[in-house]
N, C-alpha and C positions, 0 to 999 in steps of 0.2 A: 943672342938670345931673345933679346928683346922685339927684334926685329921678327924673329920667327913667330913669336907670340902675337904680336900685332897683327902681322899677316894672316895668322891663322882666324883670330877673331874677325877680321874683316871678311874674309872668305866665308865664314859661319854665318854672320850677318846677312851678307849678300845671299848665300842660299836660303836662309830664312826667308828674304823678302822676295826672292824670285818664287818661292813656294808658295807665299801667299797670294801673291799674283795671280798664279796659276789656280790656285783654289777658287779665287774670285772670278775668274774668267769661266771656270767649268761651271760655278754656281750660277752666273749670268746665263750662260748657254741652255743650263738646264731648267730655268724659268721662263726662258722665250720658247721651249720647244712647244708646250701646251699651247700658249696663246697663238703659235704660227699654224699649229693644226685645227685649232677651233677658226681661225680665220681663213685658211683654205676650204674647210668644209663649208662656211658660211658662204664662200665666193663662189664654189663649184655649181656646176649646172646641175639640175635635179635627173634621176635616172631616166631611161628612156621609159615613156607611159605614164610617168608621175608629172603632174600638174598640166596634162593635156585637156583635162576638161574640170567645171568647177563641181563639187558634190555639194549641192545646196541642202541636202539631208543633214548633213554634219553638224 
């Protein structure tokens, strides 16, 4: 009976650790998405016609 209890406790702890790691990975990925989108927008070429000439009245 002790072996079953010990095995159950180890499995429960392992599951909790795995879940915590998965949550941390998802959280890190969500934090990176806005930064990646901003980086892509900053590096993207301007739309056609924009930036073709300088508006000195602006």
